[in-house]
Structures are given as structure tokens and as C-alpha cells.
C-alpha positions in Angstrom: 47.3 -31.2 -162.3 45.4 -34.4 -162.9 47.8 -35.5 -165.7 50.8 -35.0 -163.5 49.7 -37.3 -160.7 49.4 -40.5 -162.8 52.7 -39.7 -164.6 54.4 -39.3 -161.2 52.9 -42.6 -160.0 54.0 -44.4 -163.2 57.5 -42.9 -162.9 57.8 -44.1 -159.3 56.8 -47.7 -160.3 59.5 -47.7 -163.0 62.1 -46.6 -160.5 61.3 -49.3 -158.0 63.6 -52.3 -158.0 62.3 -55.4 -159.8 63.0 -57.7 -156.9 64.2 -56.5 -153.5 67.2 -58.4 -152.1 66.5 -60.7 -149.2 69.0 -61.9 -146.5 69.0 -65.6 -145.7 70.9 -67.7 -143.1 72.6 -70.5 -145.0 74.3 -73.7 -144.1 76.4 -75.5 -146.8 78.0 -78.9 -146.7 80.8 -79.6 -149.1 82.9 -82.6 -150.1 85.9 -82.0 -152.3 88.9 -83.8 -153.8 92.2 -82.5 -155.2 92.3 -82.6 -159.1 95.6 -80.9 -159.8 97.3 -77.5 -159.9 96.7 -74.2 -161.5 99.9 -72.2 -161.2 100.8 -72.2 -157.5 97.3 -73.2 -156.4 95.9 -76.6 -155.6 92.6 -77.2 -157.4 89.7 -79.0 -155.7 86.4 -80.1 -157.2 83.4 -81.5 -155.5 79.7 -81.2 -154.5 77.8 -78.9 -152.2 74.4 -78.9 -150.6 73.0 -75.5 -149.5 69.9 -74.9 -147.6 69.3 -71.7 -149.7 70.6 -72.6 -153.1 70.2 -76.4 -153.3 72.7 -78.8 -154.8 75.7 -77.6 -156.7 79.2 -78.3 -157.9 82.3 -76.4 -156.6 85.7 -75.6 -158.0 88.1 -74.1 -155.4 91.7 -72.9 -155.7 93.8 -72.9 -152.6 97.1 -71.1 -152.4 100.2 -71.7 -150.2 99.1 -69.1 -147.6 95.7 -70.9 -147.3 93.8 -68.2 -149.1 91.5 -69.4 -151.8 88.8 -68.6 -154.4 85.8 -70.7 -155.3 83.0 -70.9 -157.8 79.9 -72.9 -157.0 77.5 -73.7 -159.9 73.9 -74.1 -158.9 70.8 -74.7 -161.1 69.9 -71.0 -161.3 73.4 -69.4 -161.4 76.9 -69.3 -160.0 78.2 -67.9 -156.7 81.8 -66.7 -156.4 83.8 -66.1 -153.3 87.1 -66.2 -151.4 88.3 -67.9 -148.3 90.9 -67.7 -145.6 91.7 -71.0 -143.8 93.7 -72.1 -140.8 94.8 -75.7 -140.1 95.8 -77.6 -137.0 96.5 -81.3 -136.4 93.5 -83.4 -135.6 92.9 -87.0 -134.5 93.0 -90.0 -136.7 95.5 -88.7 -139.2 93.4 -85.7 -140.3 93.9 -81.9 -140.3 91.2 -79.7 -138.7 90.4 -76.8 -141.0 88.5 -73.6 -140.0 88.2 -70.2 -141.5 86.1 -67.5 -143.0 84.5 -66.9 -146.4 83.1 -63.9 -148.3 80.8 -64.1 -151.3 82.0 -61.7 -153.9 79.5 -62.0 -156.8 77.6 -64.4 -159.1 75.7 -64.9 -162.2 72.1 -65.7 -163.3 69.7 -65.5 -160.4 72.6 -64.8 -158.0 74.4 -62.0 -160.0 74.1 -59.6 -157.1 74.9 -62.1 -154.3 76.8 -61.0 -151.2 77.5 -62.6 -147.9 80.0 -63.9 -145.4 80.4 -66.5 -142.7 82.7 -69.2 -141.2 83.5 -72.8 -142.0 84.9 -75.8 -140.2 85.9 -79.2 -141.5 88.7 -81.7 -141.9 91.2 -82.8 -144.5 93.4 -85.8 -145.1 97.0 -85.0 -144.2 98.1 -85.4 -147.8 95.4 -82.7 -148.7 93.8 -85.0 -151.3 90.3 -84.8 -149.8 88.3 -82.5 -147.5 84.8 -81.9 -146.2 83.4 -78.7 -144.8 80.4 -77.1 -143.2 79.9 -73.4 -143.9 77.4 -71.2 -142.0 76.6 -67.6 -142.6 74.5 -64.9 -144.2 73.7 -64.6 -147.9 71.9 -61.8 -149.6 70.5 -61.7 -153.2 
């Protein structure tokens, strides 16, 4: 019986996850500019600053129905997601933009990332530049 107990304890250590996922509340600020097209999507590139992940670079594709996909590259990995946006006229020749996002995966340190939240921001009426603030939950 004595041999069985240490073996069972060792087996339970091997079965435990290497690092348990933790949920964080994150705020991200992004500034992007239009760089061209990819098929029917407008392509935007820019910079982000996240309270959880730090500084990064974003590439986002936005389609005609205002649904989009994005990839943000941070120092320790990439975060991928999708967005649904809504626009309305704003003051000063700008469009007000709001919507939701969902994190769908990643790579490196963030390969098991998940999360969701909302964003608000503004865009030039010609859609050449935009800035956003995202807020939500992220788990990795």
C-alpha cells in the first residue's frame, strides 16, 4: 500500500494544469489608419495599448456589414478576435462607432485566450482613421 500512495500523488501532479487561467478586466486604446483592401474588406493597421497585455500592433479587416476580424501582436504572443460595429453621425465631421468584440484565440503566451467586451470610438467620415477604447474581460 505504501508504494501506491506516492504513485497516486505523483500522477495527480502530472494531471494538474501547468498554469491555471486567470480572468482579467482589460481596457485597450487603439488608433488605426486605413492601409488598403483585402477582397471586400477595408484593412486598418495601427497601435494599441492594453492594461493587461501592454503595447502592440493591430491589423483589422472590416467588411461592408461592419463585421470585422483582428489580430493584435504583443511582445509575448498574438490575440485574435472578431467585432460587430454600429455607426452614427457625430459632431465635427466624425462618425461615432460602438460595438462588441470577442477574443477567439491566440498564440504564444496567449494561445488559449478568450474574452469579450464592448468598444466605443470615432472615425473620420472618409473612414481613413479611427480611434477606439475597448473594455471587457479576458482570460488566459
